[in-house]
C-alpha positions as CSV (number, residue, x, y, z in Angstrom):
1,M,76.6,-62.8,-235.7
2,S,73.4,-63.7,-233.8
3,M,70.3,-63.6,-236.1
4,N,67.8,-61.0,-235.2
5,K,63.8,-61.5,-235.3
6,I,63.4,-60.2,-238.9
7,G,66.2,-62.6,-240.1
8,K,64.6,-65.6,-238.2
9,K,60.9,-64.8,-239.3
10,L,62.1,-64.4,-243.2
11,I,63.9,-67.5,-243.2
12,V,61.1,-69.6,-241.0
13,R,58.8,-68.4,-243.7
14,I,60.9,-69.1,-246.6
15,L,61.5,-72.7,-245.2
16,L,57.6,-73.0,-244.6
17,A,57.1,-72.1,-248.3
18,L,59.6,-74.9,-249.5
19,C,58.0,-77.5,-247.2
20,I,54.6,-76.6,-248.7
21,V,55.9,-77.0,-252.0
22,F,57.4,-80.4,-251.3
23,V,54.5,-81.6,-249.5
24,L,52.1,-80.5,-252.5
25,S,54.6,-82.1,-254.9
26,F,54.4,-85.1,-252.7
27,V,50.7,-85.3,-252.8
28,V,50.3,-84.6,-256.4
29,N,52.8,-87.1,-257.6
30,T,51.4,-90.0,-255.4
31,F,47.6,-89.3,-255.8
32,F,47.0,-87.4,-258.8
33,L,49.8,-88.0,-261.3
34,P,48.9,-91.7,-261.9
35,K,45.5,-90.7,-262.6
36,Y,46.3,-87.8,-265.0
37,F,48.8,-90.0,-266.7
38,L,46.0,-92.8,-267.5
39,Y,43.5,-90.1,-268.3
40,E,46.0,-88.7,-271.0
41,K,46.7,-92.4,-272.3
42,K,42.9,-93.0,-272.6
43,N,42.1,-89.5,-274.5
44,S,45.2,-90.2,-276.9
45,L,44.0,-93.7,-277.5
46,A,40.4,-92.5,-277.9
47,Q,41.7,-89.9,-280.6
48,L,43.5,-92.9,-282.7
49,T,40.6,-95.2,-282.4
50,T,38.3,-92.2,-283.9
51,Q,40.8,-91.8,-286.7
52,L,40.9,-95.7,-287.2
53,E,37.0,-95.7,-287.5
54,Q,37.2,-93.3,-290.5
55,M,39.7,-95.5,-292.5
56,D,38.6,-98.3,-294.4
57,T,39.5,-101.8,-293.7
58,T,42.0,-102.4,-296.4
59,N,44.0,-99.3,-295.8
60,L,44.0,-99.7,-292.1
61,V,45.8,-103.0,-292.7
62,F,48.5,-101.3,-295.0
63,Q,48.9,-98.6,-292.6
64,A,48.8,-100.6,-289.2
65,E,52.6,-100.6,-288.9
66,K,53.2,-97.1,-289.6
67,L,50.4,-96.0,-287.2
68,E,51.8,-98.1,-284.7
69,K,55.3,-96.4,-284.8
70,R,53.7,-92.8,-285.1
71,H,51.5,-93.2,-282.0
72,G,53.4,-95.8,-280.0
73,V,50.8,-98.3,-279.9
74,T,50.0,-102.0,-280.9
75,I,47.3,-102.8,-283.4
76,V,46.2,-106.6,-284.0
77,M,43.1,-107.8,-285.5
78,T,41.3,-111.0,-286.3
79,E,38.0,-112.2,-288.0
80,L,34.8,-112.1,-285.8
81,W,33.5,-115.6,-287.2
82,G,35.4,-117.7,-285.0
83,S,34.5,-118.9,-281.2
84,N,35.5,-116.7,-278.3
85,E,38.6,-119.1,-277.4
86,Q,39.8,-118.8,-281.3
87,I,39.4,-115.1,-281.3
88,N,41.5,-114.7,-277.9
89,Y,44.1,-117.0,-279.4
90,V,44.7,-115.1,-282.4
91,L,44.8,-111.9,-280.7
92,K,47.2,-113.3,-278.1
93,E,49.5,-114.8,-280.7
94,Q,49.6,-111.6,-282.7
95,L,50.3,-109.5,-279.5
96,N,53.4,-112.2,-278.7
97,R,54.7,-111.7,-282.1
98,K,54.9,-108.1,-281.6
99,A,56.8,-108.7,-278.3
100,I,53.8,-108.0,-276.1
101,T,53.5,-110.7,-273.7
102,L,50.4,-110.6,-271.5
103,S,49.8,-113.1,-268.6
104,K,46.1,-111.8,-268.4
105,F,44.3,-111.1,-271.5
106,W,40.8,-112.4,-272.4
107,V,37.9,-110.9,-274.4
108,T,34.8,-112.1,-272.9
109,D,31.5,-113.1,-274.4
110,E,29.9,-110.2,-273.2
111,N,32.5,-108.0,-274.6
112,L,32.5,-109.9,-278.1
113,A,28.9,-109.3,-278.0
114,Q,29.3,-105.5,-277.6
115,V,31.9,-105.4,-280.1
116,R,29.6,-107.2,-282.7
117,D,27.0,-104.6,-282.1
118,G,29.6,-101.9,-283.4
119,R,30.2,-100.7,-279.7
120,L,33.6,-99.7,-278.6
121,V,34.9,-101.7,-275.6
122,K,37.9,-100.3,-273.6
123,K,39.5,-102.5,-271.0
124,I,42.8,-102.3,-269.1
125,F,44.7,-105.7,-268.4
126,S,46.7,-105.4,-265.2
127,Q,50.2,-107.5,-265.5
128,D,51.2,-107.6,-261.9
129,K,54.4,-109.5,-262.4
130,L,55.7,-107.3,-264.8
131,K,54.3,-104.1,-262.9
132,S,52.5,-102.8,-266.0
133,S,49.2,-102.8,-267.5
134,F,47.8,-103.1,-271.0
135,L,45.3,-100.4,-272.0
136,V,43.3,-101.7,-275.0
137,T,40.3,-100.6,-277.0
138,F,38.3,-103.2,-279.0
139,M,36.5,-102.1,-282.0
140,K,34.5,-103.7,-285.2
141,K,35.7,-103.2,-288.6
142,D,33.5,-104.9,-291.1
143,H,33.8,-108.3,-290.1
144,Y,37.0,-108.0,-288.3
145,I,37.7,-107.3,-284.5
146,I,40.6,-104.5,-284.1
147,A,42.4,-104.3,-280.7
148,V,44.3,-101.0,-280.4
149,G,46.5,-101.0,-277.0
150,E,49.3,-99.6,-275.4
151,S,51.6,-100.7,-272.4
152,I,51.5,-98.7,-269.1
153,S,54.1,-98.8,-266.5
154,H,52.7,-99.0,-262.9
155,S,53.6,-95.7,-261.7
156,A,53.8,-96.5,-258.0
157,D,57.5,-97.6,-257.9
158,T,58.5,-94.6,-260.3
159,I,56.8,-92.1,-258.3
160,Q,58.3,-93.3,-255.0
161,I,61.6,-92.9,-256.5
162,V,60.8,-89.4,-257.9
163,N,59.4,-88.5,-254.3
164,K,62.7,-89.7,-252.8
165,F,64.6,-87.7,-255.1
166,N,62.6,-84.6,-254.6
167,L,63.1,-85.3,-250.9
168,Y,67.1,-84.9,-251.3
169,I,66.5,-81.7,-253.4
170,A,64.3,-80.1,-250.7
171,I,66.7,-81.1,-248.3
172,G,69.7,-79.4,-250.2
173,A,67.4,-76.6,-251.0
174,V,66.6,-75.8,-247.3
175,V,70.4,-76.0,-246.3
176,M,71.2,-73.7,-249.3
177,M,68.0,-71.4,-248.6
178,V,68.9,-71.2,-245.1
179,V,72.5,-69.8,-245.9
180,L,71.3,-67.6,-248.7
181,S,68.5,-66.1,-246.7
182,W,71.0,-65.4,-243.8
183,L,73.2,-63.3,-246.3
184,F,70.3,-61.6,-247.7
185,T,68.5,-60.7,-244.7
186,Q,71.9,-59.2,-243.2
187,Q,71.7,-56.7,-246.2
188,I,68.3,-55.8,-245.3
189,V,68.4,-56.2,-241.6
190,K,71.6,-54.2,-241.0
191,P,70.4,-51.0,-242.4
192,L,67.0,-51.4,-240.4
193,A,69.0,-51.9,-237.4
194,K,70.9,-48.6,-238.0
195,L,67.2,-47.1,-238.6
196,K,66.0,-48.4,-235.5
197,Q,68.8,-47.1,-233.5
198,T,68.5,-43.5,-235.3
199,A,64.9,-43.4,-234.3
200,E,65.5,-44.3,-230.6
201,D,68.0,-41.5,-230.4
202,I,65.6,-38.9,-232.1
203,S,62.8,-40.1,-229.3
204,N,65.4,-39.1,-226.8
205,L,65.9,-35.8,-228.5
206,K,69.2,-36.6,-230.0
207,F,68.9,-35.6,-233.6
208,N,71.4,-37.9,-235.2
209,K,71.4,-39.1,-238.9
210,V,71.9,-42.1,-240.6
211,Q,74.0,-42.9,-243.7
212,I,72.5,-45.9,-245.6
213,E,73.2,-46.6,-249.3
214,T,71.2,-49.4,-250.7
215,G,69.7,-47.9,-253.9
216,D,66.2,-49.1,-252.5
217,E,63.3,-48.3,-250.6
218,I,65.4,-48.4,-247.3
219,E,67.6,-45.8,-248.6
220,A,64.6,-43.8,-249.5
221,L,63.5,-44.3,-245.9
222,A,66.7,-43.3,-244.5
223,R,66.4,-40.1,-246.4
224,S,63.0,-39.5,-245.0
225,V,64.3,-40.2,-241.4
226,N,67.0,-37.8,-241.7
227,K,64.8,-35.2,-242.9
228,M,62.4,-36.0,-240.2
229,S,65.4,-35.5,-237.7
230,D,66.3,-32.2,-239.1
231,K,62.7,-31.0,-238.8
232,L,62.3,-32.2,-235.5
233,E,65.4,-30.4,-234.3
234,L,64.4,-27.3,-235.8
235,A,60.9,-27.8,-234.0
236,Q,62.5,-28.5,-230.9
237,H,64.8,-25.4,-230.9
238,A,61.6,-23.6,-231.9
239,L,59.7,-25.1,-229.2
240,E,62.4,-24.0,-226.6
241,E,62.6,-20.6,-228.1
242,R,58.8,-20.3,-227.7
243,N,58.8,-21.5,-224.1
244,E,61.6,-19.1,-223.3
245,N,59.5,-16.4,-225.0
246,L,56.4,-17.5,-223.1
247,R,58.3,-17.3,-219.7
248,T,59.7,-13.8,-220.9
249,F,55.9,-12.8,-221.7
250,I,54.7,-14.0,-218.5
251,A,57.5,-12.0,-216.5
252,D,56.8,-9.0,-218.7
253,I,53.4,-9.0,-218.3
254,S,53.5,-9.6,-214.6
255,H,55.7,-6.5,-214.4
256,E,53.3,-4.5,-216.3
257,L,50.3,-5.3,-214.3
258,K,52.0,-5.1,-211.0
259,T,53.3,-1.6,-211.2
260,P,50.1,0.0,-211.9
261,L,48.6,-2.2,-209.2
262,S,51.2,-1.3,-206.6
263,L,50.3,2.3,-207.4
264,I,46.6,2.2,-207.1
265,K,47.2,0.2,-203.7
266,A,49.6,2.9,-202.4
267,Y,47.4,5.7,-203.4
268,G,44.4,4.1,-202.2
269,A,46.1,3.7,-198.7
270,G,47.1,7.5,-199.0
271,I,43.5,8.3,-199.3
272,R,42.5,5.9,-196.5
273,D,44.9,7.6,-194.2
274,G,43.9,11.5,-195.3
275,L,47.1,12.1,-197.2
276,D,45.4,12.9,-200.4
277,D,46.5,16.5,-201.9
278,G,43.8,16.1,-204.5
279,T,45.8,14.5,-207.0
280,Y,45.6,10.8,-205.6
281,V,42.3,9.9,-207.2
282,N,43.7,11.2,-210.8
283,V,46.8,8.9,-210.4
284,I,44.6,5.8,-209.6
285,E,42.4,6.6,-212.6
286,E,45.6,6.8,-214.8
287,Q,47.0,3.7,-213.8
288,A,43.5,2.0,-214.2
289,D,43.3,3.5,-217.6
290,N,47.0,2.0,-218.5
291,M,45.8,-1.5,-217.2
292,S,42.7,-1.1,-219.4
293,I,44.8,-0.3,-222.3
294,L,47.1,-3.0,-221.8
295,V,44.2,-5.7,-221.4
296,D,42.7,-4.2,-224.7
297,K,45.8,-4.8,-226.6
298,L,46.3,-8.2,-225.1
299,L,42.8,-9.2,-226.2
300,E,43.6,-7.7,-229.6
301,L,46.5,-9.7,-230.0
302,S,44.8,-12.8,-228.8
303,R,41.8,-12.2,-231.3
304,I,44.1,-11.3,-234.3
305,Q,46.0,-14.7,-233.8
306,T,42.8,-17.0,-233.7
307,E,40.1,-15.2,-235.8
308,Q,39.5,-15.8,-239.6
309,Y,40.7,-13.1,-242.1
310,V,38.3,-12.2,-245.0
311,M,40.8,-11.6,-248.1
312,Q,39.9,-9.3,-250.7
313,A,41.4,-7.2,-253.6
314,F,41.9,-3.6,-252.7
315,D,43.8,-0.7,-253.9
316,F,46.9,-0.4,-251.4
317,G,47.7,3.2,-252.7
318,E,44.3,4.4,-251.4
319,L,44.5,2.6,-248.2
320,L,47.8,4.2,-247.5
321,D,46.6,7.7,-248.5
322,K,43.5,7.3,-246.0
323,T,45.6,6.3,-243.2
324,L,48.3,9.0,-243.7
325,S,45.4,11.7,-243.8
326,K,44.4,11.0,-240.2
327,Y,48.1,11.9,-238.9
328,Q,48.2,15.4,-240.8
329,L,47.4,17.2,-237.4
330,A,50.0,15.2,-235.5
331,L,52.6,16.0,-238.0
332,Q,52.0,19.6,-238.2
333,Q,52.1,19.9,-234.2
334,Q,55.5,18.0,-234.4
335,G,57.0,19.7,-237.5
336,L,57.5,16.5,-239.2
337,E,57.0,15.8,-243.0
338,I,56.2,12.2,-244.6
339,T,57.2,11.7,-248.1
340,V,55.8,8.8,-250.2
341,D,57.7,7.5,-253.2
342,R,55.4,5.6,-255.6
343,T,57.7,5.9,-258.6
344,D,58.0,2.1,-259.2
345,L,54.4,1.3,-258.1
346,K,52.9,0.1,-261.3
347,A,50.3,-2.4,-259.7
348,P,48.5,-1.3,-256.6
349,Q,46.1,-4.0,-256.2
350,V,46.8,-6.4,-253.4
351,W,45.1,-9.4,-252.2
352,A,44.7,-9.1,-248.2
353,C,42.4,-8.4,-245.4
354,K,42.1,-4.8,-245.6
355,P,41.2,-3.9,-242.0
356,K,44.3,-5.8,-240.6
357,I,46.8,-4.2,-243.2
358,E,45.3,-0.7,-242.0
359,M,46.2,-1.8,-238.3
360,V,49.9,-2.5,-239.6
361,L,50.0,0.7,-241.2
362,N,48.7,2.6,-238.3
363,N,51.1,1.0,-236.2
364,F,54.3,1.8,-238.3
365,I,53.2,5.3,-238.9
366,T,52.4,5.9,-235.3
367,N,55.7,4.6,-234.1
368,A,57.7,6.5,-236.8
369,I,56.1,9.7,-235.6
370,K,56.7,8.8,-231.9
371,Y,60.5,7.7,-232.2
372,T,61.8,9.6,-235.0
373,N,64.7,12.1,-233.9
374,D,64.7,13.9,-237.1
375,S,61.8,15.8,-239.0
376,H,61.7,13.5,-241.9
377,I,59.8,10.2,-242.4
378,R,60.2,8.6,-245.8
379,I,57.9,5.7,-247.3
380,L,58.4,3.8,-250.3
381,V,56.0,1.7,-252.1
382,K,57.0,-0.1,-255.2
383,N,56.4,-3.5,-256.9
384,E,58.6,-6.5,-257.0
385,A,58.0,-9.6,-258.9
386,D,54.5,-10.4,-258.0
387,H,54.6,-8.7,-254.7
388,L,54.1,-5.2,-253.5
389,L,56.9,-3.9,-251.0
390,F,56.3,-1.3,-248.5
391,T,59.1,0.5,-246.3
392,I,59.0,3.2,-243.8
393,R,62.3,4.8,-242.5
394,N,62.9,7.2,-240.0
395,G,66.0,8.5,-237.8
396,I,66.8,7.3,-234.3
397,K,69.2,7.9,-231.4
398,P,72.4,5.8,-231.5
399,Q,71.6,2.6,-230.1
400,N,74.0,0.2,-228.1
401,G,73.5,-3.5,-228.6
402,D,73.7,-6.3,-231.3
403,S,71.3,-7.2,-234.0
404,K,69.6,-10.0,-231.8
405,Q,68.3,-7.0,-229.9
406,W,66.4,-5.7,-232.9
407,E,65.2,-9.3,-233.7
408,N,63.4,-9.3,-230.2
409,I,61.2,-6.0,-230.9
410,W,58.5,-8.3,-232.6
411,E,58.2,-10.2,-228.9
412,P,55.1,-9.0,-226.8
413,F,56.3,-6.5,-224.2
414,Y,59.7,-6.1,-225.4
415,V,60.9,-2.3,-225.5
416,M,64.0,-0.7,-226.2
417,E,63.8,1.8,-223.6
418,G,65.5,0.4,-220.3
419,S,63.5,2.6,-218.2
420,R,60.2,1.0,-219.6
421,N,58.9,4.8,-219.7
422,K,55.5,4.2,-221.4
423,K,55.6,7.8,-222.9
424,L,58.7,6.7,-224.9
425,S,58.1,2.8,-225.2
426,G,54.5,2.1,-225.1
427,T,53.1,-1.2,-224.0
428,G,55.5,-3.4,-226.3
429,L,52.6,-5.1,-228.1
430,G,52.1,-3.3,-231.2
431,L,54.9,-5.0,-233.0
432,S,53.8,-8.3,-231.8
433,I,50.1,-7.7,-233.3
434,V,51.9,-6.4,-236.6
435,R,53.9,-9.9,-236.8
436,S,50.7,-11.8,-236.2
437,I,49.0,-10.2,-239.0
438,L,51.9,-10.4,-241.5
439,D,52.3,-14.2,-240.5
440,K,48.8,-14.8,-241.3
441,H,49.4,-13.2,-244.8
442,Q,52.6,-15.2,-245.3
443,S,54.4,-12.0,-245.8
444,R,58.0,-11.2,-246.0
445,Y,58.9,-8.7,-243.1
446,G,61.4,-7.4,-241.0
447,V,63.7,-4.4,-239.7
448,N,66.9,-3.0,-240.8
449,V,69.0,-0.5,-238.8
450,E,71.7,1.3,-240.6
451,D,73.5,4.9,-240.1
452,D,71.2,6.1,-237.4
453,Q,68.3,5.1,-239.6
454,I,65.5,2.5,-238.9
455,Q,63.6,1.0,-241.5
456,F,60.7,-1.4,-241.4
457,Y,59.3,-3.1,-244.4
458,F,56.7,-5.9,-245.5
459,T,55.4,-7.5,-248.5
460,L,51.9,-8.2,-250.1
461,K,50.5,-10.4,-252.8
462,N,49.6,-8.5,-255.9
463,V,46.3,-9.4,-257.6
464,K,47.1,-11.3,-260.8
């Protein structure tokens, strides 16, 4: 399988990190490790020298062998009264007896003078042939000169071997890392490739889903992509439905305006041709009024969808009584009766925009009065959980058609009357206005038709 871009990037970066680690290790081993090693040896020797300075000479002589074994050093001493040559000879002989053979070892007159003054003298004698150095500190103890030293191997060869060995390790690590990285990246890249393909499908409006079970953030991302796919699919369907509704709306409003315009034009031509029997002007005025009402309704629908609602707490029962009182004369003239059941209304206070809810009530009551085919309109108001439920029911003529037809009554200009007789159907905008208002209130609303009875309902939040 060919390696993709993410896999290549991941492997390259891991290899780069390994190379950087190796180079840093090489530089540290070559340039800094010898200095650090020497620093530690000097520091250790200085601590031992401080300890020896605090001991008396007799105790030091008896404890010298133990101190040598404990600290890994060599301790030799001789009296300071002799000449420079004698002192160097004695010290060198003592070192030889302790298996420390030095080709280069000499205490100069200047060094001896410093020791006699009580100062410490620190020297390093390089033994090139032995590939080592002898680190020594000279100190005065009573009338003795004491040399405390330690052999230090030259580190260049050792470091070269270590660096070479590290190189072999690095090469092996690189090979192993390439293989492991390829295996690991496949576990990451394969799910990402699936996500990429799914995203491309979604961008082409193919709302597919991806099944990934990795137990990590990639699986969580896959679940998010699947949710996004579902929501985008729903949004796509909703958009298509809205576009279809918009096309229907444009067609309906064109029809609604075309009919009165045609009549106005026809009757205007009749007046111009002298055919007016005295009623033409009345017809033109009536059609102009219909157009004006239609435009007002359209403006009202647009305003309701965009304006800000002022929410407040108010008594729904009082608003319902106020609204019903306006229809008493119309009810008497048509021989209709409205009954209101409030038996289960314990909390009438609701949180809503009062003027807009009054518009909803006016629309439902007006429709019930206009379309009922019996003499009884029933209203029920009750509490359900933390909501108030309002229902209004009236009789209707038997209707042909499916439930989809009733769902469309909330759409602008949709009317159940095929003849589109305005005396029977109105403008078809009233329920669209109701829907916009209730949507703003996040209300649950709808319509039920059963046994030649139609029931509209909606809910409002109660005041806590």
